[in-house]
Structures are given as structure tokens and as C-alpha cells.
C-alpha positions as CSV (number, residue, x, y, z in Angstrom):
1,X,-11.7,-13.8,10.0
2,X,-12.6,-14.6,6.6
3,X,-11.3,-12.3,3.8
4,X,-12.5,-12.0,0.2
5,X,-10.2,-10.9,-2.7
6,X,-10.8,-8.1,-4.5
7,X,-10.3,-8.2,-8.8
8,X,-11.1,-6.0,-11.4
9,X,-10.6,-6.0,-14.9
10,X,-10.8,-2.5,-15.2
11,X,-7.0,-1.9,-13.4
12,X,-4.0,-3.3,-14.2
13,X,-2.8,-7.5,-12.9
14,X,-0.9,-7.1,-9.8
15,X,2.7,-6.8,-11.1
16,X,4.0,-8.9,-7.7
17,X,2.5,-11.2,-5.0
18,X,-0.2,-9.1,-3.8
19,X,-4.2,-9.0,-4.7
20,X,-5.8,-5.3,-5.7
21,X,-7.7,-5.6,-2.9
22,X,-8.6,-7.6,0.0
23,X,-12.1,-7.3,2.0
24,X,-12.2,-7.7,5.2
25,X,-15.2,-7.8,7.0
26,X,-16.6,-3.7,5.5
27,X,-13.4,-3.2,5.3
28,X,-11.5,-2.7,2.3
29,X,-7.7,-2.8,1.8
30,X,-6.1,-1.7,-1.5
31,X,-2.9,-2.2,-2.8
32,X,-1.1,0.4,-4.2
33,X,-1.5,1.9,-8.1
34,X,0.4,3.1,-10.3
35,X,-0.5,5.0,-13.6
36,X,0.0,1.3,-15.8
37,X,-3.0,1.1,-18.2
38,X,-5.2,-2.0,-17.6
39,X,-5.0,-2.9,-21.3
40,X,-2.3,-2.2,-22.6
41,X,0.2,-2.3,-19.7
42,X,1.9,0.9,-20.7
43,X,2.7,3.0,-17.8
44,X,0.9,6.9,-18.8
45,X,3.2,9.4,-19.8
46,X,4.6,12.0,-17.5
47,X,3.5,13.1,-13.9
48,X,0.2,14.2,-14.9
49,X,-0.8,11.2,-17.3
50,X,0.1,8.9,-13.9
51,X,-1.8,11.0,-11.4
52,X,-5.0,10.9,-13.3
53,X,-4.6,7.1,-14.1
54,X,-3.4,5.5,-10.3
55,X,-7.2,7.5,-9.8
56,X,-8.9,5.6,-12.0
57,X,-7.7,2.4,-11.4
58,X,-8.4,3.0,-7.5
59,X,-11.7,3.9,-8.3
60,X,-12.4,1.0,-10.1
61,X,-11.1,-1.8,-7.5
62,X,-13.1,0.0,-5.2
63,X,-15.8,-0.8,-7.7
64,X,-14.9,-3.7,-7.8
65,X,-15.4,-4.5,-3.8
66,X,-18.3,-2.5,-4.0
67,X,-17.7,1.5,-3.3
68,X,-16.1,4.4,-4.9
69,X,-13.6,6.1,-3.8
70,X,-15.7,8.2,-2.0
71,X,-15.9,5.7,0.4
72,X,-12.6,5.7,0.7
73,X,-10.9,6.5,4.5
74,X,-7.3,7.0,4.5
75,X,-5.0,7.3,1.5
76,X,-0.8,6.6,0.7
77,X,0.9,8.5,-1.6
78,X,4.5,8.7,-3.1
79,X,6.0,10.4,-5.2
80,X,9.1,10.3,-7.1
81,X,9.3,14.4,-6.4
82,X,7.6,16.4,-3.7
83,X,8.1,19.1,-6.3
84,X,4.8,17.6,-7.3
85,X,2.9,18.6,-4.9
86,X,0.7,20.9,-5.6
87,X,-0.4,19.6,-9.0
88,X,-1.0,16.3,-6.7
89,X,-3.5,18.5,-4.6
90,X,-5.2,19.7,-7.9
91,X,-6.3,16.4,-9.6
92,X,-7.0,15.0,-6.4
93,X,-9.8,17.4,-6.4
94,X,-11.0,16.1,-9.5
95,X,-11.1,12.9,-8.2
96,X,-12.3,13.5,-4.3
97,X,-14.3,16.5,-2.5
98,X,-14.4,16.8,1.3
99,X,-15.0,15.4,3.2
100,X,-11.5,14.4,2.0
101,X,-10.3,11.0,3.0
102,X,-6.9,11.2,5.4
103,X,-3.8,11.3,3.5
104,X,0.0,10.8,3.7
105,X,2.1,11.7,1.0
106,X,5.4,10.8,0.6
107,X,8.1,11.7,-2.0
108,X,10.1,8.0,-1.9
109,X,13.7,7.1,-4.2
110,X,12.0,5.0,-6.3
111,X,8.8,3.4,-7.6
112,X,7.6,0.1,-9.1
113,X,8.3,0.3,-12.9
114,X,9.4,3.3,-13.3
115,X,6.5,4.6,-12.2
116,X,6.2,8.9,-10.8
117,X,3.3,8.3,-8.4
118,X,1.2,5.5,-7.3
119,X,-1.3,5.7,-4.5
120,X,-2.7,3.0,-2.2
121,X,-5.9,3.0,0.1
122,X,-8.0,1.8,2.5
123,X,-11.9,1.7,2.2
124,X,-15.5,1.4,4.0
125,X,-18.1,0.0,2.5
126,X,-21.8,-1.0,3.6
127,X,-21.3,-4.8,4.6
128,X,-23.6,-6.6,1.8
129,X,-21.3,-6.9,-0.5
């Protein structure tokens, strides 16, 4: 089994010992993205801005792997406050359309760098990468 490491300069650099994504066959495993601006490295202000940035960052990595958000089949979302659940769904609706990916949304006590939201995913793309 061979794996390809995926990297996009349009998404933040990894803040630890992991890759932005790893492609095995036609499956791409997307590491968690938080609301960091890829140019400045600054965390966006507030839940809504961070959530938009999370999906923009995920999109950049998806595109670097030869796909897009519409190719995500499983999405994991972590929030520090489930009171933001309704707004998360609204914002997610701006980036995804039916048929939606499978998803889990979980409240976490804390996220890296003080983020309010993080998302990771699994994407399936055509084999010609």
C-alpha cells in the first residue's frame, strides 16, 4: 500500500507531527483544520469566522488532493460549545449541498490554539491523481 502526502499552501501548515492529508488509493484522509488564516497564522475572531475559515482550509486541502468539499464522504466536527450547533449547520450549508456527507458533531473541552471549532474528514476522489 502506497500513500501520498497532500499539502496545500492555501491551508495552514500543520501545527504538529501530522500531514494536512494522506491519500491511499482513491481515499483521502483529511487532518483536522481549525480557523487559522494560512497567510498570517492568526486564528479568526469568533465562532462564525472560524467556521468559515475551517471549511475554506478544508477546501484548499481537498483541491490539492484532486477533489473538492463535495467529495467528502465523512466529516467530523468538534466545537467547544454545542450552543453553536444551529449556526454550524447554517454555515455548513453554505459549503455543502445534498447529498451531504455523513457527519459527527461533538463538543470538546478544548481545541488547539484556543479554537472554537475544528473539522476533519474522509474524501473519495477519482484514482487519476
